[in-house]
TIVEXBA-33078 format. One record per residue: residue number from 1; residue in three letters; x, y, z of N, C-alpha, C in turn. Coordinates in pm, 1 decimal, padded with zeros to 6 digits. Layout:
% residues N
(node NUM; ALA; (X; Y; Z); (X; Y; Z); (X; Y; Z))
...
***
This chain:
% residues 102
(node 1; UNK; (00725.3; 00664.8; 02530.3); (00721.8; 00699.2; 02389.3); (00617.5; 00613.1; 02319.7))
(node 2; UNK; (00528.0; 00675.2; 02246.1); (00425.0; 00599.7; 02176.3); (00473.4; 00564.8; 02035.3))
(node 3; UNK; (00427.6; 00452.5; 01986.6); (00461.8; 00407.3; 01852.8); (00350.2; 00449.6; 01758.5))
(node 4; UNK; (00388.7; 00505.7; 01644.9); (00289.1; 00545.8; 01546.0); (00228.3; 00422.2; 01481.5))
(node 5; UNK; (00097.5; 00421.0; 01460.9); (00037.4; 00309.6; 01386.4); (00080.0; 00318.3; 01239.4))
(node 6; UNK; (00101.2; 00203.0; 01178.0); (00139.5; 00201.0; 01037.4); (00016.9; 00181.5; 00949.5))
(node 7; UNK; (00015.8; 00254.5; 00839.3); (-00089.0; 00238.0; 00740.4); (-00021.9; 00210.1; 00606.2))
(node 8; UNK; (-00063.6; 00103.1; 00543.7); (-00011.8; 00064.1; 00412.7); (-00104.6; 00122.5; 00307.1))
(node 9; UNK; (-00048.2; 00199.0; 00212.8); (-00127.1; 00257.8; 00105.3); (-00102.4; 00177.0; -00021.2))
(node 10; UNK; (-00207.6; 00114.2; -00069.6); (-00201.3; 00029.0; -00187.1); (-00263.3; 00101.6; -00305.5))
(node 11; UNK; (-00184.1; 00119.6; -00412.5); (-00235.2; 00188.4; -00530.8); (-00138.7; 00168.4; -00645.7))
(node 12; UNK; (-00183.9; 00202.7; -00765.2); (-00090.7; 00217.3; -00874.6); (-00004.1; 00338.5; -00840.8))
(node 13; UNK; (00116.3; 00342.8; -00889.2); (00207.4; 00451.4; -00854.6); (00205.1; 00561.4; -00960.2))
(node 14; UNK; (00197.6; 00523.6; -01084.8); (00212.1; 00620.6; -01193.3); (00077.8; 00681.4; -01233.9))
(node 15; UNK; (00081.5; 00811.8; -01258.8); (-00037.8; 00881.8; -01305.2); (-00119.8; 00946.6; -01195.1))
(node 16; UNK; (-00091.9; 00911.2; -01069.1); (-00166.4; 00972.6; -00957.6); (-00069.9; 01024.8; -00850.5))
(node 17; UNK; (00048.2; 01065.4; -00894.6); (00151.5; 01108.6; -00800.2); (00106.1; 01223.5; -00710.9))
(node 18; UNK; (00035.6; 01321.2; -00766.8); (-00009.9; 01434.4; -00686.1); (-00107.7; 01388.2; -00578.0))
(node 19; UNK; (-00198.5; 01299.6; -00612.9); (-00293.4; 01244.9; -00515.7); (-00218.2; 01170.9; -00405.2))
(node 20; UNK; (-00120.0; 01089.9; -00442.9); (-00042.9; 01014.2; -00343.3); (00035.0; 01106.9; -00251.1))
(node 21; UNK; (00090.4; 01214.6; -00305.2); (00161.7; 01312.4; -00221.9); (00068.0; 01372.2; -00116.8))
(node 22; UNK; (-00051.6; 01407.7; -00159.3); (-00148.8; 01467.5; -00066.5); (-00191.3; 01367.6; 00041.2))
(node 23; UNK; (-00215.8; 01244.5; 00000.0); (-00255.7; 01140.4; 00095.5); (-00143.7; 01114.4; 00194.7))
(node 24; UNK; (-00020.7; 01111.6; 00146.9); (00094.3; 01088.9; 00235.5); (00102.4; 01197.4; 00343.5))
(node 25; UNK; (00092.7; 01322.8; 00301.4); (00100.4; 01434.2; 00397.1); (-00015.6; 01428.9; 00495.5))
(node 26; UNK; (-00134.3; 01405.7; 00445.7); (-00253.5; 01400.7; 00530.4); (-00240.8; 01291.0; 00636.5))
(node 27; UNK; (-00206.8; 01170.4; 00593.4); (-00195.7; 01058.8; 00688.2); (-00080.9; 01079.5; 00786.6))
(node 28; UNK; (00030.0; 01133.9; 00739.3); (00142.7; 01163.7; 00829.1); (00101.6; 01264.4; 00935.1))
(node 29; UNK; (00027.6; 01366.3; 00893.7); (-00018.9; 01468.4; 00988.3); (-00119.3; 01412.8; 01088.3))
(node 30; UNK; (-00189.5; 01306.2; 01051.9); (-00280.9; 01240.2; 01145.1); (-00206.7; 01146.6; 01240.6))
(node 31; UNK; (-00074.0; 01133.7; 01223.6); (00006.1; 01055.7; 01317.0); (00039.9; 00914.6; 01271.7))
(node 32; UNK; (00013.3; 00881.4; 01146.9); (00046.7; 00749.0; 01095.8); (00189.5; 00744.2; 01043.9))
(node 33; UNK; (00250.5; 00626.9; 01054.1); (00369.7; 00596.4; 00976.4); (00314.9; 00539.8; 00845.9))
(node 34; UNK; (00340.7; 00608.6; 00735.9); (00280.1; 00573.1; 00608.0); (00377.5; 00487.7; 00526.0))
(node 35; UNK; (00333.6; 00366.0; 00493.0); (00410.4; 00278.8; 00404.5); (00351.0; 00292.3; 00265.5))
(node 36; UNK; (00429.8; 00350.2; 00174.6); (00381.4; 00379.6; 00040.2); (00495.1; 00360.2; -00059.1))
(node 37; UNK; (00472.2; 00279.3; -00159.8); (00574.6; 00257.2; -00262.5); (00617.5; 00387.9; -00326.6))
(node 38; UNK; (00521.7; 00473.0; -00357.2); (00550.0; 00601.1; -00423.1); (00651.8; 00683.6; -00344.8))
(node 39; UNK; (00645.6; 00680.9; -00213.9); (00736.1; 00760.1; -00130.1); (00861.7; 00683.1; -00089.9))
(node 40; UNK; (00865.9; 00554.0; -00119.8); (00982.3; 00473.7; -00081.8); (00990.6; 00447.8; 00067.3))
(node 41; UNK; (00877.4; 00448.7; 00135.2); (00875.4; 00433.9; 00281.0); (00837.0; 00293.2; 00326.9))
(node 42; UNK; (00808.2; 00206.9; 00232.2); (00768.8; 00070.5; 00267.3); (00894.6; -00010.4; 00299.5))
(node 43; UNK; (00893.5; -00087.5; 00408.8); (01010.6; -00169.4; 00438.6); (01028.1; -00277.5; 00331.4))
(node 44; UNK; (01151.6; -00292.9; 00284.1); (01178.8; -00391.6; 00180.4); (01303.2; -00472.7; 00214.3))
(node 45; UNK; (01307.6; -00591.0; 00160.0); (01424.8; -00677.7; 00169.3); (01476.5; -00699.8; 00028.9))
(node 46; UNK; (01605.9; -00680.7; 00008.5); (01664.2; -00699.6; -00124.3); (01661.6; -00846.4; -00166.9))
(node 47; UNK; (01634.8; -00934.4; -00073.1); (01628.4; -01076.8; -00104.4); (01490.5; -01120.0; -00153.8))
(node 48; UNK; (01395.8; -01026.3; -00156.2); (01259.3; -01058.3; -00198.0); (01220.3; -00975.7; -00319.2))
(node 49; UNK; (01121.6; -01025.7; -00393.0); (01069.0; -00949.9; -00506.6); (00981.6; -00836.5; -00455.4))
(node 50; UNK; (00951.3; -00742.0; -00544.5); (00860.9; -00632.3; -00507.9); (00727.1; -00689.2; -00462.7))
(node 51; UNK; (00679.3; -00790.1; -00533.0); (00552.5; -00854.3; -00498.0); (00557.5; -00912.6; -00357.3))
(node 52; UNK; (00664.0; -00984.9; -00325.6); (00677.5; -01045.9; -00192.4); (00688.1; -00938.9; -00084.2))
(node 53; UNK; (00765.3; -00833.4; -00110.7); (00778.3; -00724.2; -00014.0); (00644.3; -00656.8; 00012.6))
(node 54; UNK; (00566.1; -00636.7; -00092.7); (00435.7; -00572.2; -00076.9); (00341.9; -00656.2; 00009.2))
(node 55; UNK; (00333.7; -00784.5; -00021.0); (00243.4; -00871.2; 00056.9); (00289.9; -00884.4; 00201.8))
(node 56; UNK; (00420.2; -00886.3; 00223.0); (00471.1; -00892.5; 00359.9); (00435.9; -00764.9; 00435.9))
(node 57; UNK; (00444.8; -00650.6; 00369.0); (00410.1; -00523.6; 00433.9); (00261.8; -00519.1; 00469.4))
(node 58; UNK; (00177.1; -00574.5; 00383.1); (00034.3; -00581.7; 00415.2); (00016.5; -00662.4; 00543.4))
(node 59; UNK; (00089.7; -00770.7; 00556.5); (00080.2; -00853.7; 00676.3); (00127.7; -00784.6; 00802.3))
(node 60; UNK; (00222.7; -00692.6; 00789.5); (00282.4; -00627.2; 00906.2); (00218.8; -00493.3; 00942.5))
(node 61; UNK; (00142.9; -00433.5; 00852.0); (00085.7; -00301.7; 00880.2); (-00028.7; -00312.8; 00982.4))
(node 62; UNK; (-00061.2; -00199.3; 01043.0); (-00173.5; -00196.3; 01136.8); (-00305.8; -00175.2; 01064.3))
(node 63; UNK; (-00303.3; -00089.7; 00961.3); (-00423.7; -00059.3; 00884.5); (-00387.9; -00051.7; 00736.5))
(node 64; UNK; (-00490.8; -00057.4; 00652.9); (-00472.3; -00067.5; 00508.4); (-00561.9; 00032.9; 00438.1))
(node 65; UNK; (-00505.0; 00105.3; 00342.0); (-00582.2; 00196.6; 00258.5); (-00558.7; 00158.4; 00113.5))
(node 66; UNK; (-00664.7; 00118.6; 00045.9); (-00656.0; 00085.0; -00095.6); (-00713.2; 00197.4; -00179.0))
(node 67; UNK; (-00642.4; 00232.8; -00285.4); (-00688.6; 00338.7; -00374.4); (-00711.0; 00277.8; -00511.8))
(node 68; UNK; (-00835.0; 00287.6; -00559.1); (-00871.6; 00232.3; -00688.7); (-00895.3; 00347.7; -00784.9))
(node 69; UNK; (-00822.2; 00346.7; -00895.0); (-00837.3; 00448.8; -00998.3); (-00859.1; 00378.4; -01132.5))
(node 70; UNK; (-00886.6; 00453.9; -01237.3); (-00899.3; 00390.0; -01368.2); (-00770.0; 00322.7; -01415.7))
(node 71; UNK; (-00655.0; 00363.2; -01360.5); (-00527.6; 00298.8; -01395.4); (-00510.6; 00174.3; -01310.0))
(node 72; UNK; (-00497.3; 00059.7; -01375.7); (-00490.7; -00066.3; -01302.9); (-00351.7; -00095.0; -01249.0))
(node 73; UNK; (-00248.4; -00045.3; -01312.3); (-00112.5; -00070.3; -01267.6); (-00042.9; -00169.1; -01358.2))
(node 74; UNK; (00088.7; -00158.4; -01361.3); (00166.6; -00242.9; -01451.9); (00219.3; -00368.1; -01384.9))
(node 75; UNK; (00210.4; -00376.1; -01254.2); (00266.7; -00490.1; -01182.3); (00174.3; -00609.9; -01183.2))
(node 76; UNK; (00166.5; -00677.6; -01295.0); (00081.6; -00796.0; -01306.9); (00165.8; -00918.5; -01276.3))
(node 77; UNK; (00119.5; -01000.7; -01185.0); (00192.9; -01121.9; -01148.8); (00134.6; -01240.4; -01224.0))
(node 78; UNK; (00220.6; -01308.2; -01297.2); (00182.3; -01430.4; -01368.8); (00062.0; -01410.5; -01459.7))
(node 79; UNK; (00047.5; -01290.6; -01516.5); (-00058.1; -01265.7; -01612.9); (-00198.7; -01261.3; -01556.7))
(node 80; UNK; (-00213.4; -01257.4; -01423.8); (-00349.7; -01257.4; -01369.9); (-00387.5; -01118.2; -01319.9))
(node 81; UNK; (-00383.8; -01094.2; -01193.8); (-00427.7; -00966.3; -01137.9); (-00307.1; -00885.8; -01091.0))
(node 82; UNK; (-00325.8; -00756.2; -01076.7); (-00214.7; -00667.8; -01039.6); (-00169.5; -00691.7; -00895.9))
(node 83; UNK; (-00051.5; -00640.5; -00866.8); (00000.7; -00648.0; -00730.0); (-00096.5; -00576.8; -00635.5))
(node 84; UNK; (-00148.7; -00460.9; -00677.2); (-00244.7; -00387.5; -00594.5); (-00366.4; -00473.4; -00561.8))
(node 85; UNK; (-00415.9; -00545.6; -00660.9); (-00531.0; -00633.6; -00641.1); (-00496.0; -00743.7; -00539.9))
(node 86; UNK; (-00375.3; -00800.4; -00552.9); (-00329.9; -00901.9; -00456.2); (-00320.3; -00842.9; -00315.1))
(node 87; UNK; (-00272.8; -00718.6; -00304.0); (-00261.3; -00653.6; -00173.6); (-00398.4; -00638.5; -00108.2))
(node 88; UNK; (-00495.7; -00597.4; -00186.9); (-00631.7; -00581.1; -00134.5); (-00685.8; -00715.2; -00085.1))
(node 89; UNK; (-00667.4; -00819.0; -00165.5); (-00714.0; -00952.5; -00125.7); (-00644.4; -01000.3; 00000.7))
(node 90; UNK; (-00514.6; -00969.6; 00014.4); (-00439.2; -01009.5; 00133.7); (-00492.8; -00936.5; 00257.2))
(node 91; UNK; (-00521.9; -00807.8; 00243.4); (-00576.9; -00731.1; 00355.9); (-00710.6; -00787.7; 00399.4))
(node 92; UNK; (-00792.4; -00827.8; 00303.1); (-00922.4; -00888.8; 00335.0); (-00901.2; -01022.9; 00404.3))
(node 93; UNK; (-00811.6; -01104.4; 00349.2); (-00782.3; -01236.3; 00407.8); (-00736.5; -01223.9; 00552.3))
(node 94; UNK; (-00653.5; -01123.7; 00579.9); (-00599.9; -01103.9; 00715.0); (-00693.7; -01024.2; 00804.7))
(node 95; UNK; (-00806.5; -00982.8; 00748.8); (-00905.2; -00903.4; 00821.7); (-00843.5; -00776.8; 00882.0))
(node 96; UNK; (-00757.6; -00713.5; 00802.1); (-00696.2; -00587.3; 00846.8); (-00802.6; -00479.1; 00849.5))
(node 97; UNK; (-00794.7; -00387.3; 00945.2); (-00882.4; -00270.3; 00936.1); (-00846.9; -00201.9; 00804.3))
(node 98; UNK; (-00947.7; -00175.3; 00720.6); (-00916.7; -00127.5; 00586.5); (-01021.2; -00030.1; 00535.4))
(node 99; UNK; (-00972.1; 00057.9; 00449.1); (-01054.9; 00155.1; 00381.3); (-01018.6; 00152.4; 00234.5))
(node 100; UNK; (-01117.3; 00180.7; 00150.9); (-01094.2; 00186.5; 00007.1); (-01144.3; 00320.9; -00045.3))
(node 101; UNK; (-01064.9; 00382.1; -00130.9); (-01104.7; 00504.6; -00199.7); (-01112.7; 00472.6; -00347.4))
(node 102; UNK; (-01218.9; 00514.8; -00411.6); (-01231.8; 00492.6; -00555.8); (-01263.0; 00624.0; -00624.2))
***
C-alpha cells in the first residue's frame, strides 16, 4: 500500500472559498492528501493554538502550496504578520518543496 504525499495549502480562508474548493479537488485527484484549513483536513491538537497547529503541519507536510491574494487574512499574531505569512516563512526555513500562486 502506498502512502499519499501530503501537501499543505496555506492561504487566507475567507473570500476565496470557491478557489480553495477547486484546488482541493484538483490536488486530491492528483493523489495528494491535502491539508487545508478551509476543508478541515489539517491535523490539529486541541492543546495547541491554531497558529501552533499550522506551523506544526508545515513541518510535517511533504510539500507546501502558498496562495497569495489581495486578502491578507485576519490571523495576525502579536500584531506583526499573518499566520499565512508565518507558514510561508516556515516552509522556506525548512526548505520544503514549495510552490506559490499569486
